[in-house]
TORPATOR-371125 format. One record per residue (C-alpha): x, y, z. Coordinates in steps of 0.1 Angstrom, whole numbers, plus 2048, in hexadecimal, padded with zeros to 3 digits. Example, Ala and Ser with C-alpha at 12.3 -4.5 7.8 and 13.67 -1.06 7.14 Angstrom:
87B7D384E 8897F5847 
***
This chain:
A3CC93882 A25C7E86B A10C91851 9EEC9C85B 9D1C8C848 9B9CA4836 99BC92846 9A8C9D869 9ABCC185D 988CBF84E 97ACB386F 989CD1881 975CE986B 956CE5881 968CF38A0 966D17897 976D248B7 995D108AF 99AD1D88C 9B3D38883 9B3D47860 9D4D5A85C 9EAD69841 A0FD71840 A17D95835 A39DA5831 A50DB881A A61DA47FF A7DD8C80B A74D90830 A6ED6B834 A49D6482F A4CD4481B A68D37831 A53D3D850 A36D2B83F A4DD0D837 A56D0A85C A32D0A866 A2ACF084A A47CDA856 A36CD7878 A1ACC3868 A32CAB857 A2ACB7834 A4FCBF82D A6FCB7840 A7BCD1859 A9DCD0848 A8DCDB827 A79CF8837 A85D19828 A95D0780B A77CF57FB A60D147FB A42CFD7FB A27D177F4 A3BD267D7 A31D0A7BF A31D1F79F A50D1C789 A56D42789 A54D437AE A6FD287B2 A85D39799 A83D5C7A6 A7FD517CB A62D697D1 A3DD627D7 A26D6D7BB A05D5D7C4 9F4D5A7E5 9F0D357EF 9DED2580C 9E4D06821 9D2CF7840 9E7CEC85E 9E1CDB87F 9EFCE989F 9ECCD88C1 9F2CF28DC 9FFCE68FD 9E8CEB91B 9EDD0B92F 9F8D0B953 9D5D1495E 9C5CF894B 9B7CDB95F 9BECC1943 9DECB7933 9CECB1910 9DBCC68F3 9C2CDD8E2 9C0CD98BC 9BECF78A5 9B8CFA880 9CFD14870 9C5D2084D 9E6D30842 9E9D47823 A0BD51817 A0AD72804 A23D837ED A39DA07F9 A40DB07D8 A2CDCF7D1 A23DC37AE A0EDA77BE 9FEDBC7DA 9DBDB27CC 9E3D8F7D9 9E8D9E7FC 9C6DAE7FA 9B6D8C7F2 9C9D7B80F 9BED96828 99AD9581D 995D70825 9A9D6F846 9A3D7C86A 9C7D80875 9E9D87866 A0ED8186D A22DA0864 A46D9785E A62DB1861 A87DAA85A A9ADB087A AB7DC1866 AA4DD384A A88DDE861 A68DEF855 A66DF382F A4EE02816 A39DE2811 A37DDE837 A24DFF838 A0DDF281C A04DD082B 9FEDE084E 9E6DF883D 9D4DDC82A 9D0DC884A 9C3DE685C 9AADEF841 99CDCC841 99ADCB868 9B2DAD869 9C5DAA88B 9EBDA7886 A07D9889A A2BDA3894 A48D8A88C A6BD9888C A7ED80876 AA3D7986F AAED7F893 ACED6B88C ADAD86874 ADED9D892 AF7D858A1 B09D76883 B09D9486B B07DB4880 B19DA589E B02DB78B7 B03DB28DC AE3DA78ED ADDDCA8FA AE2DD98D7 ACBDC08C8 AB0DC88E2 AB2DED8DA AB1DE68B5 A92DCF8B8 A81DE98CE A85E048B3 A76DED898 A58DE58AE A55E0A8B4 A55E1288F A3ADF9888 A25E088A4 A29E2A895 A19E1D875 9FCE0D886 9F8E2A89D 9F5E4287F 9DAE2B870 9C6E29890 9C8E4E898 9BBE57876 99CE4187B 996E4E89E 998E72891 980E6A874 967E5A88C 969E778A5 963E91889 946E7D87A 922E88880 918E67890 932E698AB 925E6E8CE 93EE7C8E6 92FE6E905 929E4B8F8 93EE3290B 93EE198EE 950E328D8 96AE388F3 970E138F7 971E0F8D2 98DE298CF 9A1E178EB 99DDF68DA 9AAE048B9 9C9E118CA 9D1DF18DD 9C9DD68C3 9E3DE38AA 9FEDEA8C4 A1ADD18C3 A2DDC88E2 A3EDA78EE A2CDAD910 A0BDA88FE A17D888EE A11D948CB A36D968C1 A4CD798B8 A72D788B1 A7CD5E897 A96D5187F A80D3F866 A9CD31850 AAAD1D86E A88D1587C A8AD2589F A78D418B0 A6AD4C8D1 A51D628E3 A53D6F907 A3AD54911 A54D3890B A6DD47923 A55D4D940 A5AD2A94F A80D2D94C A80D4F95D A68D42978 A80D26981 A9DD3E983 A8DD5B996 A6ED4E9A7 A5BD6D99B A36D68994 A2ED5F96F A14D7B96D A2FD95976 A49D8595E A30D89941 A30DAE946 A55DB394E A67D9E935 A65DBA91B A6CDDF921 A80DF3939 A7FDDA956 AA0DD0967 AA4DB197E ABDDB299B AC9D8E9A0 AD5D949C4 AB7DA79D0 A9FD939BA A8CDB39B2 A81DC3992 A88DE898C A79DFF973 A99E1396E ABDE07968 AD1E01987 AF6DFB984 B00DE4967 ADEDD4965 ACFDCD943 AAADCA939 A9ADA8942 A95DA091E ABADA2919 AC3D90939 AACD72937 AA5D6E911 ABFD7E8FA ADDD7490F AD2D5090F ACDD508E9 AEED628E3 B00D4A8FA AF4D2C8E6 AFED3C8C5 B20D478D1 B27D248DE B21D148BD B2DD2E8A3 B42D458B9 B63D368AD B67D2D888 B67D08880 B66CFE8A5 B4ACF68BD B4DCF48E3 B3DCD28E6 B40CD090C B2FCF1912 B15CE98F8 B0CCC7909 B07CDA92A AF0CF3919 ADBCD7909 AD8CC592B ACECE693D AB4CEE922 AA7CCB924 AA4CC78FE AAACAA8E6 AC1CAF8C8 AC7C958AD AE9C858B1 AF1C8888C AEACAD88B AFDCB28AC B1CCA089F B1DCB487F B3CCC9878 B27CE4867 B20CFF881 B00D0A870 AF1CE8871 AF9CE4897 AECD0789E ACBD0188B AC5CDF89C ACBCEC8BF AB6D0C8BC A9ACFA8AA A98CDF8C5 A99CFA8E1 A83D158D1 A6ED058B5 A5FD2189F A3ED10898 A36D0E8BD A3ED328C3 A2CD418A5 A0DD2A8A5 A08D2E8CB A08D548C6 9EFD4F8A9 9D8D3B8BE 9DAD518DC 9DAD748CD 9C8D728AB 9A2D6F8A9 98ED5189F 974D55883 958D5F89B 96DD7B8AA 97CD85889 95BD87876 94AD9A892 963DB688F 965DB9869 944DAE859 932DCF85E 94DDDF848 94BDC782B 927DBA82D 911DD8826 8EBDD3824 8D8DE4807 8C9E0680F 8ADE117F8 889E1E7FA 87EE017E4 889DE57FB 86FDD180D 86DDC9832 875DA482A 895DAF819 8A0DC5836 89ADAA850 8ABD8F83A 8CADA4836 8CCDAC85B 8CAD87862 8E5D80848 8FCD9A859 8F5D8B87B 8FDD6886E 91ED7485F 928D8787E 922D69894 931D5087B 911D3B87B 919D1986B 8F7D08871 8E7CF5854 8C8D0B854 8DDD2B851 8E1D3C830 903D3A81F 918D5981B 93BD5680D 954D6B7FA 969D617DD 98AD747E0 99BD667C2 99CD497A9 9B9D3579C 9BED1C780 9C3CF878C 9CECDD773 9BACBE77B 9B9CA2761 997C9275F 988CAB777 96FCC7773 974CDA753 977CFE74C 95FD1673B 960D3B736 943D5173F 93FD70729 934D8B741 922DA8730 92FDC973B 918DE8738 922DFF71C 932E20722 91EE3F727 920E56708 914E79703 8F1E7B6F5 8FBE946DA 916E7D6CD 8FEE616C2 8DFE5F6AC 8BDE656BC 8B2E406BC 8D2E346CD 8D0E526E4 8AEE476F0 8BAE246F6 8D8E30708 8C5E4871F 8ABE2C726 8C7E15730 8D8E2E746 8B8E34758 8B0E1075D 8D2E02766 8D7E11789 8F4DFA791 908E01772 92EDFA778 945E13768 963E0075C 979E14744 98EDF8736 97CDD7734 96FDBF71B 94CDC470D 93FDA2704 929DA16E5 916D816F0 910D77714 90BD5170E 922D35703 91BD1E6E7 923CF96ED 934CF76CB 948D166CE 953D226F0 963D416E3 94FD606DB 95CD806CB 95FD9F6DF 95ADC36D5 972DDD6DE 96FDF96F8 980E196EE 990E33704 97AE4F6F6 95CE5970A 947E616EC 94AE406DA 928E306D1 922E0D6DE 916DF16C8 8F3DE36C9 901DC16D2 912DCE6F1 8F3DE06FA 8DDDC26F6 8F5DAB708 8F2DBD729 8D8DAE740 8B7DC1742 8B2DD0765 891DDB772 887DEB793 878DCF7A8 85ADDC7BC 852DCC7DD 831DBD7D2 83EDAE7B1 84AD8A7B3 86DD837A7 873D70787 890D59791 88FD46770 8A5D61760 8C2D58776 8DCD46761 8E7D2376C 908D12769 915D15745 91FCFA72D 942CEE734 95DCEC71A 97ACD4716 998CE072A 9B0CD0744 9AECEE75B 993CFB771 990D1B786 990D147AB 980D307C0 991D387E0 973D3E7F8 96FD4A81C 94FD3E82B 93FD58842 91FD4684B 90DD25843 91DD05836 928CFE813 91FCDB808 924CC77E9 905CC67D4 8F6CE67E3 8E9D017CC 8F7D247D2 8F7D467C0 917D567B4 913D7C7B5 929D957A4 932DB77B2 915DC879F 8FBDB17AD 8DDDC37BD 8C4DB07D4 8A9DC67C6 8B0DB87A3 8BAD947A9 8BCD8A784 8DBDA077C 8FFD95781 8F6D75793 8FBD5078A 8EBD31799 902D1479C 905CF37AF 924CEC7C4 935CCE7B4 957CCE7C6 965CDB7E7 98ACDB7EE 9A1CDF80C 9BDCF6800 9DFCE5807 9F7CFA7F3 9FBCEC7D0 9E4CCF7D7 9BECCE7DD 9AECB67F5 989CAF7ED 970CB380A 94ACB180D 941CCF822 950CF082F 940D0284D 942D27854 963D3685F 979D22847 98CD28826 987D0F80B 988D097E5 969D067D1 96ACF57AF 951CE8796 94AD07782 947D2179E 969D2F797 960D33772 943D4A77C 959D62790 969D82781 985D8A79A 96ED877B9 94AD7F7C1 932D777DD 922D557E3 901D517F4 8E3D3A7F6 8CCD587F8 8C5D727DD 8BFD8C7F8 8E4D8C801 8F6DAC7F7 918DA97E6 935DAB7FE 94ADCB7F8 967DC97E0 98BDC77EC 9A2DE57EF 9C3DE57DB 9E2DF87E4 9F1DFB7C1 9E1E0279F 9EADF477C A03E0A76A A18DF5751 A06DED731 A0FDD7713 9FEDCD6F3 9FBDA86E9 9F6D966C8 9F8D716C0 A16D646AB 9FDD52695 9DFD6768C 9C8D4968C 9CED466B2 9BCD676B9 99DD556C8 9B4D436E0 9C5D646EA 9A2D736F1 999D55705 9B9D56719 9B6D7B720 993D7672E 9A0D5A745 9BDD71750 9A6D8D757 990D7676B 9ADD67780 9C3D85788 9B4D9D7A1 9C6DBC794 9CEDB876F 9BADCC756 9B3DBD734 9A2DD0718 9A3DD86F3 9AFDFA6E7 99DE0E6CB 9BAE056B5 9B1DE06B9 9CFDD76CF 9C9DBE6EC 9D8DCE70A 9E3DC272D 9E8DDB749 9FCDCE767 A09DDE787 A2DDDA780 A48DC976A A48DA977E A22DA777F A21DAB75A A3AD8F754 A25D7876A A05D81757 A15D7A735 A23D59741 A01D4F74E 9F2D5872D A0BD44719 A0CD2572F 9EAD22740 9CED37730 9D4D3C70B 9F0D22706 9FED346E7 A1CD496DF A16D6E6DE A29D8D6D4 A2CDA66F0 A32DCB6E8 A4ADE06FB A39DEE71B A21E0A714 A27E2472F A0CE3E735 A15E63732 A00E82738 A00EA4725 9FFEC5737 A07EEA734 A1CF0074A A1FF25751 A37F36739 A5AF3B748 A60F5C736 A3EF6D732 A3BF8C71E A29FAB72A A09FA071A A08F7F72D A12F8D74F 9EEF9075B 9E7F6D750 A02F5E765 9F9F71784 9D4F6D781 9CEF53765 9A8F53769 9A3F79764 980F79771 982F9E77A 97EFBC764 99EFB5750 99AF9D733 9B4F8372B 9CEF8970F 9C0F836EC 9DEF6E6E3 9D4F546FE 9B0F506F0 9AAF396D3 98BF3F6BD 97EF226AA 95FF1F694 949F0268A 94AEF5666 92CF0965C 93BF2966B 91CF2F680 92AF296A3 94BF366B0 95BF2B6D1 976F3E6E4 98CF286FA 9ACF2C70E 9C1F15723 9D3F1A744 9E5F0275C 9CFEF3777 9DEEF879B 9EFED87A7 9DAED47C6 9BAED47B2 9C9EBB799 9D2EA47B6 9B0EA67C6 99DE9D7A6 9B6E8179F 9B1E737C2 98BE757C0 988E6779D 976E477A9 95EE5C7BE 957E727A0 950E5378B 937E467A5 925E677A9 923E76787 925E5976F 90DE4177F 928E2978B 920E127A9 933E1A7C8 936DF87D8 948E037F7 931E217FF 927E23823 905E3282A 901E4484C 8E2E41860 8D4E63856 8DAE5B831 8BFE4182A 8C0E40804 8DCE3D7EB 8D2E5E7DB 8D6E707FD 8F8E60802 903E6A7DF 8F7E8E7E5 90BE8F805 92AE837F4 924E9C7D8 923EB87F1 942EAB803 956EAA7E3 94AECD7DA 956EDA7FC 978ECA7F7 97AED97D5 971EFC7E2 98CEF97FD 9A6EF07E3 99BF0C7CC 99EF257E8 9C1F197F0 9CBF207CC 9C4F457D1 9BAF5F7B8 998F5A7A8 99AF347AA 983F357C9 966F437B4 96AF28798 956F0D7AA 936F1A79A 945F1B777 951EF7774 942EE9754 952EC6754 96EEB0760 982E9D747 98CE85738 970E6C73D 95EE86752 974E7D770 997E88766 9AEEA3774 9A5EBE75B 98AED975D 974EEA744 969F0C751 94CF22745 954F47742 938F4F72A 92BF70737 90AF6A74A 906F46740 90DF38763 8F1F4D771 8D7F41757 8BFF2475F 8CEF11741 8F1F0D752 8FAEE975C 914EE7776 92CECA775 926EBF799 901EBC792 904EA6774 8F7E82778 8DAE8B78F 8C2E9D778 8ACE7F773 88BE92771 898EA8756 8A4E8A743 881E7A745 871E99737 88CE9A71B 885E76713 860E7C70F 866E9A6F9 87FE886E4 868E6A6E0 84CE816D4 863E936BC 871E736AE 84EE656A8 844E84695 864E84681 85FE5F677 83BE6766B 847E85657 864E70648 84DE5563C 835E6E62C 850E8361B 869E6960E 85DE6D5EA 85DE935EB 880E935FA 88FE7F5DC 881E985C4 88DEB75D7 8B1EAA5DD 8C0EBA5BE 8AFEDB5C6 8BBEDB5EA 8DFED45DF 8DEEF25C8 8CFF085E3 8E9EFD5FC 906F045E5 8F8F275DE 8F4F2D604 917F2260B 925F3A5F1 910F565FF 91DF4E623 941F4F617 93BF70605 92BF7E625 949F7363A 962F81622 952FA361E 958FBB63A 939FD0632 922FB363A 931FA765B 91CFBE670 8FCFB1661 901F8E671 8EAF8B68F 8F7F786AE 8E2F686C8 8E3F786EA 8D2F7670C 8BCF58714 8BBF4D6F0 8E0F4A6EF 8E1F37711 8C5F20706 8D8F176E6 8F8F116F9 8E6EFA711 8DAEE66F4 8FEEE26E9 90AEDC70C 911EB7707 924EBD6E7 93AED76F8 942EBF714 948EA26FC 961EB76E8 973EBF709 974E9A712 982E916F0 99DEAC6F3 9A8EA2716 9AAE7D70F 9C2E816F2 9D9EA06F4 9EAEAF6D6 A0EEA46E0 A0AE7F6DC 9E5E766E2 9EAE71707 9D0E7D721 9D4EA072E 9DAEA7753 9D9EC7767 9CAEDC74B 9AEEF674F 99BEFF72F 985F1E730 969F25718 969F4C717 94BF50700 936F3F6E5 927F536C8 90AF446B5 8FBF53695 8D5F57698 8C2F40680 89FF3467B 88FF13675 8A2EF2672 8C2F03666 8CEF0768A 8CFEE1690 8E0ED4670 8ECEDD64E 902ECF632 91EECB64C 909EB4662 8F9EBA684 905ED8697 90AEC36B5 925EAE6A3 935ECE695 937EDC6B9 949EBC6C5 965EBF6AC 967EE56AF 96BEE46D5 983EC86D3 999EDB6BA 996EFB6CE 9A1EEA6EE 9BFEDB6DC 9C9EFC6CC 9C6F0E6ED 9DCEF36FD 9F6EF66E1 9FCF1C6E4 A07F16708 A29F07713 A22EE170F A31EC7725 A30EA172A A28E9274C A37E70756 A2DE57771 A46E5078C A4BE327A2 A54E367C7 A74E217C9 A82E147E9 AA5E057E8 AB9DF4804 ADEDF17FC AFEDEA80F B18E06811 B30DF47FA B18DF57DC B0BE187E3 B1EE297C6 B13E107AC AEFE137B8 AF0E397B3 AFEE35790 AE1E1F786 AC8E38795 AD8E56783 AD8E43761 AB2E3F765 AAAE6376F AA0E5A792 A9AE757AC AA8E6E7CF A8EE757EA A9CE6780A ABCE56814 ACAE49834 ADAE2D848 AC6E1485C AD2E19880 AEADFD88B AEFDEF868 B03DF6849 AE4DF6833 ADAE17821 AB6E1E81A AAFE347FC A8DE407F0 A8BE4E7CD A72E577B2 A79E42792 A67E49771 A51E2B767 A5EE2D744 A82E28751 A79E0C769 A79DEE752 A97DD875A AA0DEF778 AA0DD4793 AB4DBC77D ACEDD7775 AD3DE2798 AD7DBE7A4 AF2DB878A B04DD9790 B04DD47B6 B0BDAF7B5 AEADA87C8 AF2DC17E4 AD3DD67DD AAEDCE7DF A94DE47CF A6EDE97D2 A5ADFE7B9 A38E0B7C3 A21E217AE A0CE3A7C3 9FDE4D7A6 A18E677A6 A1EE7C787 A38E9677F A3DEAF763 A5CEAB74D A6BECD74D A79ECB729 A64ED970D A5EEBE6F3 A5FED86D7 A7EEEB6E4 A97EF46C9 AB7F086D0 AB8F2A6BE AD2F406CE AF7F396CC AFAF306F1 ADEF166EE AEDF086CE B0EF056E0 AFFEF46FE AE7EDC6ED AF2ED86C9 ADEEDD6A9 AC7EC06AF AC0EBC6D4 AA8E9F6CF AC2E8A6BC ADCE8F6D6 AC5E816F1 AC3EA0706 A9EEA7701 A8EE8A713 A6BE9770F A6FE986E9 A7BE746E8 A5EE686FD A46E7B6E7 A54E6D6C7 A54E4A6D6 A2FE4C6DF A26E5B6BD A38E406AB A26E256BF A04E356B7 A0CE3A692 A0CE60694 A22E77680 A45E7B68D A5BE97681 A7DE8867D A97E84662 A99E62653 ABAE68640 AD7E7A650 AF4E8963C AE4E8161A AFFE93606 B07E785EE AF6E575E6 B0FE3B5E7 B08E1C5D3 B1BDFC5CC B24DF55A8 B2FDD459B B4EDD4585 B47DC1565 
***
């Protein structure tokens, strides 16, 4: 077939009903790219003989070497569907197929999310031998969440005949079980949504639309060959079929109506040839009609060609070819290679492209149908009391245009940029980097000076759409100089109390609340930046939902933080310079792209995008909701250039990498290290290679992988009599007080405040709940913007929706506390803070007698919404600061004269205080605050106490790793009564700063007196291996401390499926080692689902008794038995902390070499 011209494909973009945007999803090595090759060969782009070998869409060098897909790539194809039997004309109908091939490896699941977002349908491939695997679950869930309609393709059917030697009946039963397993997955997803909708407040039981909706959910995602949404293929040989292709053949044999055959060719239907009747139950030796008419025919052709080794029954084969009325090339037919003959005959009889693309055109939706079912989920109009009627009506019109896929010229443009990729184009559009200012972190007011505190509180009040990103770059200058395209970046630290620089504060755009009567100042919107010299440009992969993209048209590129009420923030104005038709590794320029199509946009648009963005011609368009990712980054490495002078190039490359990869995280640690966080070992290798070859173009040193650990405490295994009550009822909220040995008392530097703290383990169910809801906590309590938040009809404003979510989280937390038993159910009112970063899985509880009943108590769940109190505090602070400034100006000269006298007085006071503390007779004379005075003073120090807790939980005492599952309880705070200004500061500095360090040290000391443990992250590992290599596979797993979860044999095969938990720290090189040990007989897949487990060994354990010494030796750590100690020392060495180890062993005698003279 001759190659299709790009002009013909571009002309088909206007026929929206004949467009199909599809993606190919599957587990790794199930045949996605091979299937894509077969479909591409139907357009004459590659030869059919090279399909499956060339891997046309895997154009990266790594992809060709490893033979796996790493980047999603798109191509446009033409398919001419033969006319149906009911059609009055014999003309073929032309369809435009926009195909996206996605990776199957879990490390690149973010590419699957981008492919699913910009398509309307999906082809889900399943290996006919391996069946449903772990990534099959993941891609089905991603397709369902994005409301993408799938079709099922059972690939590698030939393996059932040639490898497993199944009979047609056995193959039918095996295929039925695979389809049933897939339907179980989709049925679980649909039932969960139906239950959620029925239990929601807005659900109306008697509403017919809801009932129809539930029925549609159950039927749309149900796979059955009867419905025509299942295909059976062998992509490597280029043949495949659906039931539709055999209806005419069965009609000629039986004379049964085609409508009946469509329903009976799959399932428990049996045809009696003599009676010419169809039975629903087996009768005699009858087999199902699918076996009788389809599988028997395919099996007969295969057995004729490859049934006998090195011999083909030519006479029988010629008869089959004549009966089937097919044309086979004489050269292929005369070949002595049985595989070539088999491939040519089956490809001529059952061409794969016709079967699959016909199913795509018949069963998958066009853009009009696809957008009508999913736009309400991803396009969410703004809801606020400040929006005008014009804005409401405009957004309704935009939603209507996107749902109907309106492509008229007068329609506003709405499009979504799913990803960007670097394209090397000599002499084309050049690359520039946009430095996006990121809002600085929220810090505690007591941890910064008063002037900075005022600026920070003002910024927190003004910036309503602040985006909380824990690990990102903070750009010190938002613009680019034409002489120097690189700008320096400031570092973001992992501590929550770090002060932000003035440059970072000033670089963030100023946001003001736009009132309805005030005109918008659109002159503040930045335009296209100055371009720098580079051979590469970023091409944006765009799905157009409404309107028509044209060259030379001006559009707005909106980031995820864009707010239509403040249209000067996170938005860029740019003119479209280049539009491309995506054709795999090549780009074909076009002039216009109407709605419903996928295209590439160049000319600077891609340079403005950070991971994803929204494109529109109207500033009233809200940003399209962000994509949902299955996996999260876990593997971290530090980078540095080989030549220190190349550091600016490294920074430039890291920014480009962060811009292009949807899932990678790039940031700078407080130690100054530049860090990349990837989702797995393979993803990390891909990122480093992109950095070296494409973005930075320098050689870099890569550290060994930095694996995250957590620190926790456990209940003592051999508790003494004094700690028995603590283990049974650790909270001790009743009349009995906790043991004194469990309580740590710490005092501030000036000895005027003492804090009593103790630590207990947090129940696992509460830890898991807080860990799962960390993103929700960040949105609710830290001012982050929840981009995917859905507002119900009765929750008009964002504040009401946030309050509803706050109450829902509180109810869930109360339920989990009640499940924990004991006095945990009463602790909901005592929660002081979560940590670290105010969202972590650790709790700070308030057990100060009477404090939780006072009006000064600030509950953790109510933080972040006390705006009125903040306004009053701002006014009071401003007045105080103005008075202080006046007094300082007047009294500067007097202060200089009195400095020496004050120093002498302070020294005398310190000596007196020390004498008072040391003398027992004067202890009783110290007066402590009590009652409301005490509670008021504690409330003033509230932020300092919380900040100390945050610092303690973000860096534990074992190896400065974050804590997890720890509950720290403040039993009491004693404050010495003072008068005047002495209560705020003294020679040791402000009391607020002293409290931060005191609480931090107290939390660490309380943690250390308990049994300390390390927690490690574990992958979910799925392995498929043949029975011959089973022993070697188990030896590799045991050497890496893997825990076997499930194991079993796939029915009808010799393939064993093993699920195990593998520590992340032990996972590096695992896939390569298991491939070498098993000689390629095992395939592995690692998936991180945020699962943590405690290492049972005590990192500080040392044998003391004779039995322990005999079992473990004198030095257990040196012998390799104490894994926790080894991990702890490894982390401490990397961080530059003290490690207790012997540098010299057996130093009995120093041996030196002496030269004989």
